[in-house]
C-alpha positions in Angstrom: 73.5 103.6 93.2 76.8 102.4 94.9 79.2 100.4 92.8 78.7 96.8 93.9 82.3 95.6 93.1 85.4 96.0 95.2 89.0 95.1 94.7 92.5 95.9 96.0 91.7 95.4 99.7 90.4 92.7 102.0 86.9 91.9 100.7 84.1 91.2 103.2 80.4 91.0 103.6 78.4 91.7 100.4 81.6 92.2 98.4 82.8 88.7 99.2 82.6 86.3 96.2 81.6 82.7 96.9 84.4 80.5 98.4 81.7 79.0 100.6 83.3 75.6 100.6 86.8 76.9 101.3 85.6 79.2 104.1 83.6 76.4 105.7 86.5 73.9 105.4 89.0 76.4 107.0 86.6 77.3 109.8 86.0 73.7 110.6 89.7 72.9 110.5 90.4 75.6 113.1 88.4 73.6 115.6 91.5 71.3 115.8 94.8 72.0 117.3 96.6 71.9 114.0 98.1 74.6 111.7 97.1 75.5 108.2 99.4 76.5 105.2 97.5 78.2 102.4 99.2 78.8 99.0 97.9 80.7 96.0 99.1 83.2 93.5 98.8 86.9 94.4 95.4 88.5 94.2 93.5 85.2 94.3 91.7 86.3 97.5 93.5 84.1 100.0 93.6 87.0 102.6 89.9 87.6 102.2 89.1 83.9 102.5 91.1 83.6 105.7 89.7 86.8 107.2 86.2 85.6 106.6 86.9 82.1 108.0 88.7 83.4 111.1 85.8 85.9 111.7 83.3 83.1 111.6 85.1 81.2 114.4 84.5 84.2 116.7 87.9 83.7 118.3 90.7 86.2 119.1 93.1 86.6 116.3 96.2 88.4 115.1 97.3 89.0 111.5 100.7 90.2 110.3 101.8 90.7 106.7 105.4 89.8 106.6 106.0 91.9 103.5 105.5 94.9 105.7 108.1 93.7 108.3 111.6 95.1 108.1 113.5 93.1 110.8 113.0 90.5 113.5 112.6 93.4 116.1 110.0 94.9 113.9 108.1 91.6 113.7 108.2 91.4 117.5 106.9 94.9 117.8 104.1 94.3 115.3 103.0 91.1 117.0 102.9 92.8 120.4 101.0 95.7 118.9 98.4 93.4 117.4 98.2 91.4 120.6 97.3 94.6 122.6 94.3 95.0 120.2 92.8 91.8 121.5 94.1 92.0 125.1 94.0 95.2 127.1 97.4 96.0 128.7 95.9 96.0 132.2 94.9 92.4 131.9 98.3 91.0 130.9 100.6 93.5 132.6 101.9 90.7 134.9 103.0 88.7 131.9 105.0 91.6 130.5 107.2 91.6 133.6 108.6 88.3 132.5 110.2 89.9 129.4 114.0 89.9 129.4 113.9 93.1 127.4 111.2 95.5 128.5 109.5 97.2 125.5 108.5 100.9 125.5 104.6 101.0 125.3 102.7 104.1 124.6 99.0 104.8 124.1 97.3 107.1 121.7 94.8 109.0 123.8 92.5 109.7 120.9 92.3 106.1 119.5 93.3 104.0 122.5 95.7 102.1 120.2 99.0 100.9 121.7 102.3 101.5 120.1 105.4 99.3 120.9 109.1 99.9 120.4 112.4 98.4 121.6 115.7 100.0 122.2 118.0 99.8 119.1 120.7 97.1 119.2 118.9 94.7 121.5 119.0 90.9 120.8 116.1 90.4 118.4 115.9 86.7 118.9 115.1 87.3 122.6 112.5 89.8 121.7 110.7 87.3 119.4 110.9 84.5 122.0 109.4 86.7 124.7 106.6 88.1 122.5 105.6 84.7 121.2 105.7 83.3 124.8 103.4 86.1 125.9 100.9 85.2 123.2 101.0 81.5 124.2 100.8 82.1 127.9 97.8 84.5 127.6 95.6 81.7 126.2 94.6 78.1 127.0 94.0 75.0 125.0 90.2 75.6 125.3 90.6 79.2 124.1 93.3 79.1 121.5 94.2 82.3 119.6 94.6 82.3 115.8 97.8 83.9 114.5 97.8 84.6 110.7 101.2 85.3 109.1 100.6 86.5 105.5 103.3 86.2 102.8 105.2 83.8 105.1 107.9 83.1 102.5 109.4 86.4 103.5 111.0 84.8 106.6 113.7 83.4 104.3 115.1 86.8 103.5 114.2 88.6 106.7 117.0 87.2 108.9 119.4 84.2 108.8 118.0 81.1 110.5 114.8 82.8 111.4 112.9 79.8 110.0 114.7 77.5 112.5 114.0 79.9 115.4 110.3 80.2 114.6 109.8 76.5 114.2 111.6 75.8 117.5 109.2 78.2 119.2 106.0 77.2 117.4 106.4 73.4 117.9 106.2 73.9 121.7 103.1 76.0 121.6 99.7 74.5 122.4 97.5 77.5 122.6 97.8 78.9 119.1 96.5 78.0 115.7 98.9 79.3 113.1 97.7 80.1 109.5 100.7 80.7 107.2 99.8 82.2 103.8 102.1 82.6 100.8 101.9 83.7 97.2 105.2 82.5 95.9 104.5 78.8 95.4 108.0 77.6 94.7 109.3 79.2 97.9 106.3 78.0 100.0 106.7 74.5 98.7 110.4 74.6 99.5 109.6 75.7 103.1 106.9 73.2 103.8 107.6 70.2 101.6 111.4 69.9 101.5 112.5 67.3 104.1 115.4 69.3 105.4 113.4 72.4 106.0 112.6 73.2 109.6 108.9 73.6 108.6 108.7 70.3 106.8 105.0 69.1 107.1 104.3 71.7 109.8 100.6 71.8 109.1 97.8 71.0 106.7 98.6 72.2 103.2 95.9 73.8 101.1 96.0 75.5 97.7 93.5 78.1 96.6 92.7 78.2 92.9 90.6 80.4 90.7 86.9 80.8 91.5 84.5 78.3 89.9 83.2 79.9 86.8 79.5 79.2 87.4 79.5 80.7 90.9 81.5 83.7 89.8 79.2 84.2 86.8 76.2 84.2 89.1 77.9 86.7 91.4 78.8 89.1 88.6 75.5 88.9 86.6 73.4 89.5 89.7 75.2 92.7 90.5 75.5 93.9 87.0 71.8 93.6 86.6 71.3 96.8 88.6 72.9 98.8 85.8 72.6 96.5 82.7 69.1 95.0 83.1 69.1 93.0 79.8 72.8 92.3 79.2 74.1 91.3 82.6 74.5 87.6 81.7 76.4 88.4 78.5 78.6 90.9 80.3 79.5 88.5 83.1 80.5 85.9 80.4 82.7 88.4 78.6 84.3 89.6 81.8 85.2 86.0 82.8 86.4 85.2 79.3 88.8 88.1 79.4 90.1 87.6 83.0 90.0 83.8 82.9 88.1 83.9 86.3 90.9 85.7 88.1 89.2 87.0 91.3 91.0 90.4 91.5 90.9 91.4 87.8 87.4 90.2 87.4 86.3 92.5 90.2 88.4 95.3 88.8 86.9 95.0 85.3 83.4 94.6 86.6 83.9 97.8 88.7 84.9 99.8 85.7 82.2 98.3 83.5 79.6 99.4 86.1 81.0 102.9 86.2 80.8 103.2 82.4 77.2 101.9 82.4 76.3 104.4 85.1 78.2 107.5 84.0 78.5 106.9 80.2 75.5 104.9 79.2 75.9 106.1 75.6 79.0 103.9 75.2 78.1 100.9 73.0 80.6 98.5 74.4 81.2 99.0 78.1 83.7 96.2 78.4 85.8 97.3 75.6 85.8 100.9 77.0 86.6 99.7 80.5 89.6 97.6 79.3 90.9 100.5 77.3 90.6 102.9 80.3 92.4 100.5 82.6 95.3 99.9 80.2 95.7 103.7 79.7 95.6 104.4 83.4 98.3 101.8 84.1 100.2 102.4 80.9 103.1 104.3 82.6 103.4 101.7 85.3 103.5 98.9 82.7 106.2 100.8 80.8 108.3 101.1 83.9 108.0 97.4 84.6 108.8 96.5 81.0 112.0 98.7 81.0 113.3 96.8 84.0 112.9 93.3 82.5 115.6 91.3 80.8 115.5 90.6 77.1 114.7 87.0 77.7 111.8 87.9 80.1 110.4 90.3 77.6 110.5 87.7 74.9 108.7 85.1 77.1 106.0 87.6 78.1 105.4 88.5 74.5 105.1 84.7 73.6 102.7 84.1 76.5 100.6 87.2 75.6 100.1 86.0 72.1 99.6 82.4 73.1 102.6 81.3 71.2 104.8 78.3 72.0 108.0 78.9 74.0 110.1 76.0 72.6 111.2 77.7 69.3 114.9 77.1 69.5 115.6 80.8 70.0 116.6 80.2 73.7 117.8 77.0 75.4 115.1 75.2 77.5 117.1 75.8 80.7 117.2 79.5 80.0 113.4 79.7 79.4 112.7 77.6 82.5 114.9 79.8 84.7 113.4 83.0 83.3 109.9 81.6 83.9 110.7 80.8 87.5 111.9 84.4 88.0 108.8 85.9 86.4 106.7 83.6 88.5 108.5 84.6 91.7 108.2 88.3 90.8 104.4 87.9 90.2 104.3 88.5 86.4 103.5 84.9 85.6 101.3 82.3 87.3 100.9 78.6 86.7 97.8 76.4 87.0 97.9 73.8 84.3 99.9 76.1 82.1 102.0 79.3 82.4 100.0 82.6 81.8 100.4 86.3 82.5 99.0 87.2 85.9 97.6 90.6 84.8 95.3 90.4 81.7 95.6 94.2 81.3 99.4 94.0 81.3 98.9 91.3 78.6 96.7 93.7 76.7 99.4 96.4 77.0 102.1 94.0 75.7 99.9 93.0 72.7 99.3 96.7 71.8 103.1 97.4 71.9 103.6 94.4 69.6 
């Protein structure tokens, strides 16, 4: 029987976990002419939620992950490449003629995919303006396209004043719904909530939290029942206790528990065995991460891992706060109503070293 759990990629169809209300709300919101900003920690499933909501609208859409973009010219090329996936070149050839810098467009004869490149050294701001104008002009107010820009906070470091250029372009467009996703809450809040920011109140702000425990428990126990007929409810509880309902790590642990139940049914405690396997597999990666952390950061992670207070007098409050913000920005720590380690298996590794 196929493992019913999936993690590490966009989750769709039967692998999708609840989020019914969020998907319905986003799909309904996209019927308006407004833009959406979605903020949540890494691996909370925001990309999967958006992918499902956008798919339900049945509208043309483009998605770019800005973490994979290396320059403004690269962003322009990626936008144009994705645009050709929803619009055949023949249909919009006349719009390309309005480009001030003509791109080089090639087609893969085997896949039919279009590749786009620009001559080195060209004015990247002109490229971006022309590409975004093309996307706008190819649609109407009645048939708006959806453009998803994931990890949007990356624009701050991608190029100077890129945020101002993007805002000046976007605010004039009427045929596009933008969905801007971000995992670094402090940076996203700075971009959309600071009054002096070009993107101040650009769209509807939405935050995605952890999955409701009851819904997640039902999802896990129903799927675990195929392998653990009598213990699925108990196993679902223990998984969620360990991961604190974190979407990614709950799926990861459930996936490994299922494999042990299927391949090693003689093991008495599948969850304990699965946790141990995951920590061992990632042990070298955790060690590399640990070696690159400052002494203050290591101390904070140890305190958080053991649920100990941070205000001990060993470090000034300002030093602890600055280190926490760095750890949060780098994805080691998340904050809901309290600071906690993002990865429960990294937490397990730290406790074992202590």
